C-alpha positions in Angstrom: -13.7 90.7 8.0 -14.4 92.2 5.3 -12.5 96.1 4.1 -13.7 97.7 1.6 -11.8 100.0 -0.5 -12.8 103.6 -1.5 -11.4 105.3 -4.4 -8.9 107.6 -3.3 -9.8 111.5 -3.3 -6.2 112.5 -3.8 -4.7 111.1 -7.1 -1.1 110.8 -5.9 -2.1 108.6 -2.7 -1.0 110.9 -0.3 -3.9 109.9 1.8 -5.9 107.0 1.4 -9.3 106.3 2.6 -10.9 102.6 3.2 -13.9 101.8 5.0 -13.7 98.7 7.2 -16.8 96.3 7.5 -18.3 95.1 10.9 -20.9 92.5 11.8 -23.5 95.0 12.2 -23.8 95.9 8.7 -22.0 99.4 9.9 -18.8 100.7 8.9 -15.3 102.4 10.5 -14.1 104.8 7.9 -10.1 104.3 8.2 -7.9 107.3 7.0 -4.4 106.8 6.4 -2.3 109.6 6.0 0.5 107.9 3.4 4.0 110.3 2.7 5.8 107.7 5.1 9.2 109.3 3.8 7.8 112.6 5.4 6.9 110.9 8.4 3.5 111.6 6.7 3.4 115.8 6.8 0.3 117.4 5.9 0.6 119.1 2.6 -2.2 121.5 1.5 -4.0 118.2 -1.4 -4.4 116.0 2.0 -5.8 118.7 4.2 -8.7 119.3 1.3 -9.0 115.5 0.5 -9.4 114.7 4.7 -11.6 117.5 4.4 -13.7 115.9 1.7 -14.1 112.4 2.9 -15.0 113.1 6.5 -17.9 115.9 5.2 -18.9 113.0 3.5 -18.4 110.2 6.1 -19.9 112.8 8.6 -23.3 112.8 6.9 -23.4 108.9 5.9 -25.5 107.0 8.2 -23.3 103.7 7.1 -20.2 104.9 8.8 -20.3 104.7 12.4 -16.6 105.5 13.4 -14.1 106.8 12.2 -9.9 106.1 12.3 -7.0 108.2 11.7 -3.9 106.6 11.2 -0.2 107.2 9.8 1.9 104.4 6.9 5.1 103.2 8.2 6.0 102.5 11.5 7.9 106.0 12.4 5.0 107.9 12.9 1.1 109.4 12.9 2.1 112.9 11.6 5.1 115.0 12.3 3.1 118.2 11.6 2.7 120.5 8.2 4.8 120.3 4.9 5.4 124.2 5.4 8.1 124.5 2.9 5.3 126.5 0.5 4.8 129.1 2.7 8.2 129.4 2.9 8.8 130.2 -0.2 5.7 132.3 -0.7 6.8 134.1 2.2 10.4 134.8 1.3 9.0 136.0 -2.0 7.4 139.3 -0.3 8.9 139.7 2.9 6.5 142.0 5.7 3.5 140.9 3.4 0.5 138.3 3.7 0.6 135.7 1.2 -2.7 134.1 0.1 -0.1 130.6 0.8 -0.2 131.4 4.1 -3.4 132.2 4.8 -5.0 129.1 2.5 -3.0 126.4 4.1 -3.8 127.6 7.6 -7.2 128.4 7.2 -7.8 125.1 5.5 -6.1 123.1 8.8 -7.5 124.6 11.4 -11.3 124.2 9.5 -9.9 120.3 9.9 -8.9 120.4 12.7 -12.5 122.1 13.8 -14.2 119.4 12.1 -13.1 116.5 13.6 -13.3 118.4 17.3 -17.1 118.9 16.4 -17.5 115.6 14.3 -20.4 113.9 16.5 -19.2 110.4 15.6 -16.3 108.5 17.5 -13.2 109.5 16.0 -9.9 107.5 16.9 -6.7 108.5 16.2 -4.0 105.6 16.5 -0.8 107.9 18.0 1.8 105.8 17.0 5.3 107.3 17.0 5.8 110.7 16.1 2.9 113.0 16.5 4.0 116.8 16.3 2.4 120.1 15.3 0.2 120.0 12.9 -0.5 115.8 13.7 -0.8 117.0 17.3 -4.3 119.2 16.1 -6.1 116.1 14.3 -5.1 114.0 17.3 -6.5 116.7 20.1 -9.7 117.2 17.6 -10.2 113.5 18.0 -12.5 111.7 20.7 -10.6 108.9 21.2 -7.1 109.8 21.5 -4.6 106.4 21.5 -1.1 106.3 22.8 1.5 103.3 22.6 5.3 102.5 24.0 6.5 104.4 20.7 4.3 107.8 20.7 6.5 110.9 20.8 4.5 113.9 21.3 5.8 117.3 21.0 4.7 120.7 20.1 8.3 122.2 18.0 7.3 125.2 17.1 9.5 127.4 18.9 12.2 126.3 17.1 10.9 127.7 13.6 9.7 131.0 14.9 6.1 130.2 15.0 3.9 129.2 18.7 1.7 125.8 19.3 -1.3 126.3 17.1 -3.4 124.0 15.6 -5.5 124.7 18.2 -2.6 124.6 21.2 -4.6 128.2 22.5 -7.8 126.0 23.5 -5.5 122.6 25.0 -2.3 123.6 26.3 -3.9 126.3 28.7 -6.3 123.1 29.9 -3.5 120.8 31.1 -2.0 120.5 34.4 -0.2 123.6 36.3 2.1 125.6 33.9 2.8 122.5 31.8 0.8 123.6 29.1 3.8 126.8 29.1 6.4 124.5 29.7 5.6 122.3 26.7 5.5 125.2 24.3 8.6 126.6 25.1 10.5 123.8 25.2 9.2 121.5 22.6 9.5 118.7 25.3 8.9 114.8 23.8 6.1 113.4 25.7 5.9 109.8 26.3 2.4 108.1 26.2 2.6 108.5 30.5 3.5 112.2 29.8 0.7 112.4 26.9 -2.1 110.9 29.2 -1.1 113.2 32.6 -1.6 116.3 30.6 -5.0 114.8 28.4 -3.4 114.3 24.6 -4.1 111.2 25.1 -6.8 109.1 26.8 -6.2 105.9 26.0 -3.2 103.5 26.3 -2.8 100.2 24.0 0.8 98.4 22.3 2.3 99.4 18.7 1.1 95.4 18.3 -2.3 95.7 19.0 -3.6 97.6 16.5 -4.6 94.8 14.4 -6.1 92.7 16.8 -8.6 96.3 17.7 -9.3 96.6 14.3 -10.4 92.9 14.5 -11.8 93.0 17.2 -14.0 96.8 16.6 -15.4 94.6 13.7 -17.1 92.2 15.5 -19.3 94.9 17.7 -23.1 96.0 17.6 -22.4 99.5 16.3 -25.5 101.4 15.6 -27.1 104.9 14.5 -27.0 106.3 18.1 -23.2 108.3 18.0 -23.6 108.6 22.1 -24.1 104.8 22.0 -20.7 104.2 19.6 -19.1 106.7 22.0 -19.9 104.7 25.1 -19.3 101.6 23.3 -15.8 102.4 21.8 -14.7 103.5 25.1 -15.6 100.7 26.9 -13.9 98.2 24.7 -10.7 100.2 24.2 -10.6 100.4 28.2 -10.8 96.9 28.5 -8.0 96.5 25.6 -5.6 97.9 27.8 -6.0 95.9 30.6 -4.4 93.2 28.5 -1.3 95.1 27.4 2.1 93.2 27.7 3.8 96.9 27.9 2.8 98.9 30.5 2.5 102.8 29.5 5.9 104.5 30.7 6.0 106.7 33.6 5.6 110.8 33.2 8.1 113.1 34.1 5.6 115.9 33.5 3.2 114.2 36.3 6.1 113.3 39.1 7.9 116.6 38.3 5.2 119.6 38.0 6.7 121.2 41.4 9.8 121.8 39.6 8.1 123.1 36.1 6.4 125.8 38.3 9.5 126.8 39.9 11.0 126.9 36.3 8.1 128.7 34.9 7.0 131.9 37.7 7.0 135.1 36.9 7.3 137.3 33.8 9.1 135.6 30.2 12.4 137.7 31.0 12.5 136.3 34.5 11.8 132.9 33.0 14.5 132.9 30.8 17.0 134.3 33.2 16.4 131.4 35.3 16.8 128.5 32.8 19.8 130.8 31.8 21.9 130.5 34.8 21.0 127.3 35.7 22.6 124.3 35.3 20.6 121.5 33.8 23.0 119.1 32.5 22.6 116.2 34.9 18.7 116.6 34.9 15.9 115.5 32.7 15.5 119.0 31.2 18.8 119.1 29.8 17.7 118.6 26.3 14.1 120.3 26.9 15.9 123.3 28.0 19.0 123.8 25.5 16.1 123.4 22.8 14.0 126.7 24.7 17.2 128.5 24.5 18.0 128.2 20.5 14.3 128.9 20.2 13.1 132.0 18.4 12.7 134.8 21.2 9.7 136.4 19.3 8.3 132.6 19.8 8.8 133.2 23.5 6.8 136.2 23.9 4.4 134.9 21.5 3.7 131.5 24.0 3.8 133.3 26.7 0.9 135.8 25.8 -1.0 132.7 24.4 -0.2 131.2 27.8 -1.9 134.2 29.9 -5.0 133.7 27.1 -6.8 131.0 30.0 -9.6 129.0 29.2 -12.3 131.6 28.1 -11.7 132.0 24.5 -14.5 129.3 22.6 -12.8 126.3 20.0 -14.0 128.8 17.5 -12.1 132.3 18.9 -9.3 130.0 19.4 -9.1 129.1 15.7 -9.7 132.8 14.5 -6.9 134.1 17.3 -4.4 131.2 15.9 -5.1 132.1 11.9 -4.5 135.7 12.5 -1.2 135.3 14.6 -0.1 132.0 12.2 0.2 134.8 8.9 1.6 137.3 11.0 4.5 135.0 12.0 5.0 134.2 8.4 4.9 137.6 7.5 6.7 139.7 9.9 8.3 137.1 12.6 10.9 134.8 12.4 9.3 131.8 10.8 10.9 132.2 7.5 14.4 132.0 8.8 13.2 128.9 11.3 12.1 127.0 8.4 15.2 127.6 6.1 17.4 126.4 8.7 15.3 123.5 10.0 13.8 122.2 6.8 15.1 123.9 3.3 19.3 124.7 4.1 18.7 122.2 7.0 21.8 124.0 9.1 20.3 124.3 12.1 21.5 127.4 12.7 18.5 130.1 12.4 19.3 133.9 12.8 17.0 134.8 14.7 15.9 138.5 14.4 16.6 139.3 18.0 18.9 138.0 19.8 17.3 137.9 23.4 14.3 138.2 24.7 14.9 141.7 26.1 15.2 143.3 22.5 11.7 142.0 21.3 10.1 145.1 20.5 6.3 144.9 22.2 4.8 147.0 19.3 6.1 143.8 17.4 4.4 141.6 19.3 0.9 143.5 19.8 1.1 144.2 15.9 1.7 140.0 15.9 -1.5 139.5 18.0 -3.6 142.0 16.1 -5.7 140.5 13.6 -5.6 140.9 10.1 -8.9 141.3 9.6 -11.9 142.8 10.2 -13.8 140.3 12.3 -16.8 140.5 9.8 -14.2 139.8 6.8 -12.1 136.7 9.2 -11.4 133.6 7.0 -13.1 131.2 9.3 -16.1 134.3 9.9 -18.3 130.8 8.7 -16.6 127.9 10.5 
């Protein structure tokens, strides 16, 4: 087996690109997010680098498939590095900033590139996969979970909402699970993620190198469909040999309880959670997180769940870009980021103290795109 290393696209090595040779003569393109101390969180430089390299590999006939991985043992990707957006937003409160537009636009373009890549895209979802990391994973055709996978959309804790395509994949989950995940930031294990469709393969954490060794022996071709089938078959066969079984899913076994909690208006849901005692329940932590989240975010997440499955993926990203930059301008985003990432006091002072206090006209304003359709930044996506 021969690994040939391409020249890094980024000068600071925050993302590393390599090609893995195979006996077929075809290559596997490997992308490694390489900011281990930051749990491989995405910054704009990394997004630009990945987009450039993946675009090149998409049209390169020597590349049969792609693998996305994260450096270290703790995380594939813990989300987006949004500190630059925060600093820009606090300088000009109430206004759209170019920093927010640029980051979210390019992040969503990268996510869409993965969704529409054509060739197999495999994500090694070991450890923490949150926020922007889940956006990358959701775009892959082959999404591998391990016994250490911890997957969540925690945006309610920073005054945002589950973006990066969440309006598409959350609304396609069983029952009211998508709304539950958005409101509670529930940490899914591999069993949970498999149940809701976030992952479609399961291996053990120690299986990565043996898997790559095995993939290097296969007969990859120029036929993308054949390569998809070959990868699926081989991962299924490897899954039969895992030493540590996939953990059980609370989400699967507790669908009735989740449905009962998420039934009714947003006010009814919040009230139901406030008066219930979850201290001895598996719901203790997610419900505590829910109630400590931004009331503005509650409204946005609830409205997001009402979108259903009618929007195309392109339209989802257009909708989310407008909503995300509005969150930065007039929502709770800046305060949430301050409390969690800047001052780290974990005591956000949300604009409104309760679900009832949030003005309906504010939510409508945030849900309205700041651009006319023909001038939308993602119009050419």
